[in-house]
C-alpha positions in Angstrom: -17.4 11.6 4.4 -16.9 9.8 0.9 -16.4 6.6 0.1 -13.5 7.4 -1.9 -11.8 9.7 1.3 -12.4 6.9 3.9 -10.6 3.9 1.6 -7.8 6.5 1.3 -7.7 7.1 5.2 -7.9 3.2 5.9 -5.1 2.3 3.3 -2.9 4.7 4.2 -3.5 3.8 8.1 -2.5 0.5 7.2 1.0 1.8 5.8 -0.2 1.9 2.2 1.4 4.9 -0.1 -1.9 6.3 -1.5 -2.4 8.3 -4.7 -5.8 10.4 -4.4 -7.5 11.2 -7.7 -10.2 13.6 -8.1 -11.5 15.7 -10.9 -10.9 19.1 -8.6 -7.2 18.7 -7.9 -7.8 20.8 -4.8 -9.7 18.3 -3.1 -7.4 15.6 -4.1 -4.7 17.4 -2.9 -6.6 18.4 0.8 -6.8 14.6 1.4 -3.8 13.3 0.4 -2.2 16.1 2.6 -4.2 14.7 5.3 -2.8 11.3 5.1 0.8 11.7 3.7 -0.2 10.6 0.1 -0.1 11.6 -3.5 -2.4 13.7 -5.4 -3.4 13.9 -8.9 -6.3 15.5 -11.2 -8.2 13.2 -13.0 -11.2 13.2 -15.1 -12.0 9.5 -15.3 -13.8 9.6 -18.3 -10.9 11.0 -19.8 -8.6 8.3 -21.5 -5.5 10.6 -21.9 -6.1 11.5 -18.4 -5.8 8.1 -17.5 -2.9 7.8 -19.4 -1.1 10.5 -18.1 -1.8 9.5 -14.4 -0.6 5.9 -15.0 2.6 7.5 -16.5 3.0 9.4 -13.3 2.4 6.7 -11.2 5.2 4.6 -12.9 7.5 7.5 -12.9 7.2 8.4 -9.4 6.4 5.1 -7.9 7.7 2.1 -10.1 4.1 0.3 -10.0 1.1 0.0 -8.6 -0.3 -2.6 -6.3 -3.7 -1.6 -5.6 -6.2 0.4 -7.7 -9.4 1.3 -6.2 -12.2 2.5 -8.9 -14.4 4.7 -6.8 -16.0 7.3 -9.2 -19.7 7.6 -9.4 -22.9 10.0 -9.9 -26.5 9.1 -9.8 -29.6 10.9 -11.2 -33.0 9.7 -10.1 -35.3 9.1 -13.2 -37.4 6.4 -14.3 -37.0 4.7 -17.6 -39.7 7.1 -19.1 -38.2 10.3 -17.9 -34.6 9.5 -18.2 -32.6 11.2 -21.3 -30.2 9.6 -23.5 -27.9 12.1 -22.3 -28.2 11.4 -18.7 -28.2 7.4 -19.8 -24.8 7.9 -21.5 -23.5 10.1 -18.7 -23.7 7.3 -15.9 -22.1 5.0 -18.5 -19.4 7.1 -19.0 -18.3 8.2 -15.4 -19.0 4.5 -14.1 -18.4 2.0 -16.9 -15.9 3.6 -19.2 -14.3 5.2 -15.9 -14.0 1.6 -14.4 -12.9 0.2 -17.8 -9.8 3.2 -18.4 -8.6 2.8 -15.1 -8.2 -1.0 -15.2 -7.1 -1.1 -18.8 -4.2 1.5 -18.2 -3.2 0.1 -14.5 -2.9 -3.4 -15.7 0.7 -2.8 -17.1 1.5 -1.4 -13.8 0.2 -4.0 -11.7 1.1 -7.3 -13.3 3.9 -9.6 -12.0 4.3 -7.0 -9.2 4.1 -10.6 -6.9 7.4 -11.6 -8.5 9.1 -8.5 -7.0 7.1 -8.0 -3.9 6.2 -11.4 -2.8 2.8 -11.9 -1.4 -0.8 -12.8 -3.1 -0.4 -10.3 -5.8 -2.1 -6.9 -6.7 -5.6 -6.2 -6.1 -8.3 -4.4 -8.1 -11.3 -3.2 -6.3 -14.3 -1.9 -8.3 -17.4 -0.1 -7.2 -20.8 -1.7 -7.7 -24.0 -1.3 -5.7 -27.0 -3.3 -4.5 -28.3 -1.5 -7.6 -26.9 -4.0 -9.9 -28.6 -6.8 -7.7 -32.2 -5.7 -7.4 -34.5 -3.6 -9.3 -34.7 0.3 -8.7 -37.3 2.0 -10.9 -36.3 5.1 -10.4 -32.6 4.7 -11.2 -32.4 2.6 -14.6 -29.2 4.3 -15.7 -27.4 4.0 -12.4 -28.6 0.2 -12.2 -27.5 -0.6 -15.8 -23.8 1.1 -15.1 -23.3 -0.6 -11.8 -24.3 -3.8 -13.4 -21.8 -3.4 -16.3 -19.4 -3.1 -13.5 -20.2 -6.2 -11.8 -19.8 -8.1 -15.1 -17.2 -6.3 -16.2 -14.9 -7.3 -12.7 -15.5 -11.2 -14.2 -14.0 -10.5 -16.9 -11.1 -8.8 -15.9 -10.6 -11.2 -13.4 -10.6 -14.3 -15.5 -8.3 -12.7 -18.1 -6.1 -11.8 -15.2 -5.9 -15.1 -14.0 -5.3 -17.2 -17.2 -2.3 -14.8 -18.1 -0.8 -15.2 -14.7 -0.7 -11.7 -14.0 -1.1 -12.2 -10.2 -3.8 -9.8 -10.1 -7.4 -10.4 -8.5 -10.1 -8.3 -9.4 -13.3 -8.2 -7.2 -16.3 -5.4 -6.9 -17.9 -4.3 -3.6 -21.7 -3.7 -3.8 -22.6 -1.1 -1.3 -26.2 -0.4 -0.3 -27.4 2.1 2.5 -24.0 4.0 3.0 -24.4 7.3 4.5 -22.1 9.3 2.0 -22.7 13.0 1.1 -24.1 11.9 -2.6 -26.9 9.7 -0.8 -27.4 12.4 1.9 -28.1 15.0 -1.0 -30.3 12.9 -3.1 -32.5 11.8 0.0 -33.1 15.3 1.2 -30.8 15.3 4.1 -27.9 17.2 3.0 -26.2 19.3 5.6 -27.5 17.2 8.6 -25.0 16.3 11.1 -23.0 12.8 10.1 -24.3 10.1 12.2 -22.4 8.6 15.1 -20.9 5.2 14.6 -22.6 2.5 16.7 -20.0 0.0 18.3 -22.4 -2.9 18.3 -24.7 -4.7 15.9 -26.9 -2.6 13.5 -30.7 -2.7 13.3 -32.1 -3.5 9.8 -32.9 -0.1 8.7 -29.5 1.3 9.9 -27.2 3.2 7.3 -23.8 2.1 6.7 -20.6 4.5 7.7 -18.0 4.5 4.6 -15.7 2.9 7.0 -17.9 0.3 6.7 -16.9 -0.3 3.0 -13.4 1.0 3.7 -12.8 -2.1 5.9 -13.9 -4.2 3.2 -11.8 -2.3 0.5 -8.9 -3.0 2.7 -9.5 -6.8 2.8 -9.4 -7.2 -0.5 -6.4 -5.4 -1.2 -4.6 -7.7 1.5 -3.2 -11.1 1.0 -5.8 -12.4 3.2 -8.1 -12.4 0.1 -5.8 -13.9 -2.0 -8.4 -16.6 -2.7 -11.5 -14.3 -3.5 -11.5 -13.4 -7.3 -14.0 -12.2 -9.7 -16.8 -11.3 -7.0 -19.4 -8.9 -6.5 -19.6 -8.8 -2.8 -22.8 -6.8 -1.3 -21.9 -4.4 1.6 -25.8 -3.7 2.8 -26.6 -4.8 6.4 -28.5 -7.8 4.5 -30.4 -5.7 2.4 -30.1 -7.8 -0.8 -30.8 -11.2 1.5 -34.3 -9.9 2.8 -37.2 -10.6 1.2 -38.9 -7.7 -0.6 -43.1 -7.0 -0.5 
């Protein structure tokens, strides 16, 4: 299970009308059908597709209360091996995709609290512990995730200054068992881990549901006093001294 699918399932379970997007329309529809949501094809690097998707959201649903920017990729290459094309690819998917999502979602999200009440709308971006630590094998990925963290603060302050009623925060996952992590770690095809019910040891991988729970919290009115933050969700990885 990937982070996006887990987020969609958790939000839908709490009553949200979820619009699932993916470059592959079939995948988006598969998830949407399983949760009673809507689905649209979206390449996050395409400005026109973002415009078209947000226009469709406006026509079908009248507005937007929650935006989760989750698309991503990672190529393991150090600074000497990483090509400029690969570097630009990371920026295009992570940074440009998040920028476009926020830019074209804002008109559908601003002032929704005046109609619906509550704590306002919420944007949740996906950064990474890679934005907070120095990982030598992924300079492009760390640069992209660092940019998302900085952009999140800027968007949060803009929306607050304009009185839009939109909060913008980022999560920084680390060590989550997703298909992408399993593939790059050479463990693709292994059976998914069981979700332990008790405390986790220091070397445990997290489950996508651990991130989905945080997405749900940031989307809720319970998080109305949180704004402009990048929150590590990594079982203490960022806090632990490294030697």
